Structure formats: C-alpha cells, structure tokens
C-alpha positions in Angstrom: 0.0 0.0 0.0 1.4 3.4 -1.0 1.8 6.0 1.7 3.1 9.5 2.2 5.0 10.3 5.5 3.0 12.6 7.7 6.1 14.2 9.3 9.2 16.0 8.0 12.6 16.0 9.6 16.0 17.6 9.1 19.3 15.7 9.5 21.3 18.5 11.1 24.6 16.8 11.6 25.5 15.0 8.3 29.3 15.3 8.2 31.0 16.7 5.1 33.3 14.0 4.0 36.7 14.3 2.2 36.7 13.8 -1.6 38.3 10.3 -1.4 35.6 9.1 1.1 32.8 10.5 -1.1 34.2 8.8 -4.1 34.5 5.5 -2.3 30.9 5.7 -1.2 29.9 6.6 -4.7 31.6 3.5 -6.0 29.8 1.5 -3.4 26.5 3.1 -4.5 27.2 2.2 -8.1 28.1 -1.4 -7.2 24.9 -1.8 -5.2 22.9 -0.4 -8.2 24.4 -3.2 -10.3 22.8 -5.8 -8.1 19.6 -5.5 -10.1 16.0 -4.6 -9.6 15.2 -7.6 -7.5 17.6 -6.5 -4.7 15.7 -3.8 -2.9 15.9 -4.6 0.8 19.6 -4.6 1.9 20.6 -5.2 5.4 23.9 -3.6 6.5 25.5 -5.6 9.2 28.8 -6.6 10.9 30.1 -9.5 12.8 31.1 -7.5 15.9 30.5 -4.0 17.3 32.5 -0.9 16.2 33.1 -2.1 12.6 31.5 0.9 10.9 28.2 -0.6 9.7 26.0 2.2 10.9 28.2 4.8 9.1 28.1 2.8 5.9 24.3 2.3 6.2 23.8 6.1 6.7 26.1 7.2 4.0 25.0 4.6 1.4 21.4 5.7 2.1 22.4 9.4 1.7 24.3 8.7 -1.6 21.3 6.8 -3.1 18.8 9.5 -2.0 21.0 12.4 -3.4 21.3 10.5 -6.6 17.5 10.5 -6.9 16.7 6.9 -5.9 13.7 6.8 -3.5 15.3 5.3 -0.5 14.6 4.7 3.2 17.0 3.9 6.0 15.4 1.8 8.7 17.1 1.6 12.1 16.7 -1.9 13.4 19.4 -1.7 16.0 16.7 -1.7 18.6 18.8 -2.4 21.6 21.5 0.3 21.1 20.6 2.9 18.5 22.4 6.2 18.4 21.2 7.5 15.0 18.8 10.2 16.2 21.3 11.8 18.6 24.5 11.3 16.5 23.0 12.9 13.4 20.8 15.3 15.2 17.6 14.3 13.5 14.9 16.8 14.4 11.3 17.0 13.3 10.4 20.2 11.6 7.4 20.8 13.9 9.7 20.0 16.9 7.5 17.1 17.7 8.7 13.9 19.4 10.3 11.4 17.2 8.6 8.0 17.4 10.8 5.3 15.9 10.9 1.7 14.9 10.3 0.1 18.2 7.4 2.4 18.9 5.9 1.5 15.6 6.3 -2.2 15.9 4.7 -2.2 19.3 1.7 -0.1 18.1 -1.4 -0.6 16.0 -0.6 2.6 14.0 0.1 2.9 10.3 3.6 3.4 9.0 3.1 6.9 7.6 2.9 8.3 11.1 6.5 7.1 11.9 8.4 7.5 8.6 10.1 10.9 8.3 10.5 12.7 5.0 13.9 14.3 5.2 16.0 17.1 3.7 18.3 14.5 2.1 17.3 14.2 -1.6 14.7 11.4 -2.1 15.5 9.9 1.3 13.2 9.0 4.1 14.1 7.7 7.6 12.5 5.3 10.1 14.9 5.9 13.0 14.7 4.2 16.4 14.6 6.4 19.5 13.6 4.2 22.4 16.0 1.3 22.9 14.6 -1.9 24.4 16.3 -4.7 26.2 14.7 -7.6 24.4 13.1 -6.9 21.0 12.6 -10.6 20.1 8.8 -10.5 20.2 8.8 -7.4 17.9 11.2 -9.1 15.4 9.3 -12.4 15.3 5.9 -10.8 14.8 4.0 -10.6 11.6 4.0 -6.8 11.7 7.7 -6.6 10.8 7.2 -8.8 7.8 4.3 -6.8 6.6 6.2 -3.6 7.2 9.1 -4.7 4.9 6.5 -5.7 2.3 5.0 -2.2 2.5 8.4 -0.6 2.3 9.2 -2.7 -0.8 6.2 -1.3 -2.5 7.1 2.3 -1.7 10.9 2.5 -2.1 13.5 1.5 -4.7 15.9 0.8 -1.8 15.3 -0.1 1.8 18.6 -0.1 3.8 18.4 -1.7 7.2 20.9 -0.9 9.9 21.0 -4.2 12.0 22.8 -5.1 15.2 26.1 -7.2 15.0 25.7 -10.9 14.4 27.9 -12.2 17.1 26.0 -10.4 19.9 22.4 -11.3 19.3 20.2 -13.3 16.9 18.3 -10.1 15.8 20.3 -9.9 12.5 19.3 -13.4 11.4 15.7 -12.7 12.0 15.8 -9.4 10.2 17.9 -10.9 7.4 15.3 -13.6 6.7 13.1 -10.7 5.4 15.8 -9.0 3.2 17.0 -9.6 -0.3 20.7 -9.5 0.7 23.3 -8.3 3.2 26.2 -6.0 2.9 28.7 -7.3 5.5 31.0 -4.8 7.1 34.4 -6.2 8.1 37.0 -4.2 10.1 40.3 -4.5 8.3 43.0 -6.3 10.4 40.7 -6.7 13.4 37.8 -9.1 12.5 39.0 -12.7 12.6 38.6 -14.6 9.4 36.7 -17.4 11.2 34.2 -14.9 12.5 33.6 -13.5 9.0 33.1 -17.0 7.6 30.7 -17.8 10.4 28.8 -14.6 9.7 28.4 -15.5 6.1 27.1 -19.0 7.1 24.7 -17.4 9.6 23.3 -15.1 6.9 23.0 -17.7 4.2 21.3 -20.1 6.7 18.8 -17.3 7.4 18.1 -17.0 3.6 19.9 -13.7 3.3 22.8 -13.9 0.8 25.8 -11.7 1.2 25.8 -9.4 -1.8 29.0 -7.6 -0.9 31.7 -7.1 1.7 33.0 -3.7 2.8 36.3 -3.5 4.6 36.4 -0.7 7.1 38.9 1.4 8.9 42.0 0.5 6.9 45.3 1.5 8.5 47.4 4.4 7.2 44.5 6.7 6.4 45.5 10.4 6.2 45.1 12.5 9.4 43.2 9.7 11.1 40.0 10.9 9.4 39.2 7.6 7.8 39.7 5.8 11.1 37.2 8.1 12.7 34.5 7.6 10.1 35.3 4.2 8.6 36.8 3.7 5.2 36.6 1.0 2.6 39.2 -0.2 0.2 39.2 -2.4 -2.9 42.1 -4.8 -2.0 41.6 -8.3 -0.6 43.1 -7.8 2.8 42.8 -11.4 3.7 44.9 -12.5 0.8 45.3 -15.9 -0.8 43.2 -18.8 0.3 40.3 -16.8 1.8 38.2 -17.5 -1.2 34.9 -15.7 -0.8 35.7 -12.3 -2.3 35.2 -13.6 -5.9 31.8 -14.9 -5.0 30.5 -12.0 -2.8 32.5 -9.0 -4.1 34.1 -6.3 -2.1 33.9 -2.5 -2.3 35.9 0.6 -1.5 39.1 2.4 -1.7 42.4 3.0 0.0 46.0 1.7 -0.1 46.8 -1.9 -0.3 47.7 -3.6 3.0 51.2 -5.0 3.1 
C-alpha cells in the first residue's frame, strides 16, 4: 500500500566527508545499483560492534537519496541505537520522534512514523527508544508486513541491523531481506568470525551481496579511522576465497 510520510525532519549533523571518502561511497552506491532490480531490501550488518556498519548504512542511504533513488533507512538496531542523537535528527514541527520500536509495538500505520527528510529522495525510520529484548517485535507478523510495504514504496530499503555475534536479531531481520552488505573491520575481525557470519546469513536465507572492509590503516590524518573507510584490495589475501563470490567494495591503499 502506498503511503506519504506525515512528518518531515532535518538531518542537522550530516558530516561533510573528504573527496576520497565520497568517491569511495559513490563506487559503493554504483556497485549496489548493479545488483539488479530484485535486490531492494539490503541489510547492512557486521560480525562485531564498532566495525562501521552504521556509518556505511547512513552514507549509502544518503548517496542513493541524493542520486534520486527513492530510499529509506530503517534503524533496526533496537537495543543500542544512536542514530537520532548522533546525526541530530529533528522533526520540523519540533514534535517527538517516534521510531521503529514504537511503531512495531503499536497498531498505528507506517506513515505516522516514517520521516520525510532534507536529504534528496530519502526517508528515515529511526529508532529512538532502545529496548532490552526486542525478540517479540522481530518475530511478529508486523515486521514482515512492514518490509513488504516498504518494498512497494521505495527503490531501496537499507536496514541498519545489530552485530551478528552479539544477538540473533540480525538473522531474524535478514530472513526478510534480499541481501546483506557485510562490514568487516580491516585487520581486526578474525577470518573465522567472518566466515561464520556468512554462514549465519545464508542459513537465514539472506545472501551476502557484498563485503565492505572498514577502517584500513594508514589513512591520512586519522579521518578515515574516525568515520570508517573501505578499500578495494583483498586484505585477507590468498586462500580466503569468498571475495570472488561475494564481491568487495571501496578504496584505500593496499595492506602490506
């Protein structure tokens, strides 16, 4: 069912990124667009915390929206969301932001919660109220019907999901998505953990459509380390084997 968001919001703290970072994200956007028309709901996820998945989710959504693709970013990190505060998302009428967990626990329609933003063709469904155990919300039929409704209204739905090795939320969410973009922290995330994450996602019926390596060493002035950067070299080297199948995205200097 088509809908129009009832509320507008401004993202007041969208950082201005260096040229190299913007170009890397642009390449990521182009690569995602090459996945085809059937890949619409993309979960952005990592194996462990602090790997940069929320940054990638936000910036990929921004790039798509600014390029004119009708896109929505859904915050499904219901236990530990920081999106609203970090990016200073404010409703234009100064009203209270009601987010994903509020919506899933209600009988309301989606248009009351989705925010039309100042970022191109981009809408947001942020999460404001963190909850200790969202399992019931994730297992309910409402989440499945919500994703179907988003599928009808947007070219791309990007889902910011919690890390796989902490909770089972990502597998439940992934079962409703067309694919996952797996974020891996360069030089930090163990290969075995990455392999296990890929198996978890595939077992949930969510194929890994790409891998983004984040926070490569040697970035100028520490900026990339702060915001997360992605480079197009196979850090894990010979014998790792899955890059040819899943693809990888980004920029930066080759690790030695």
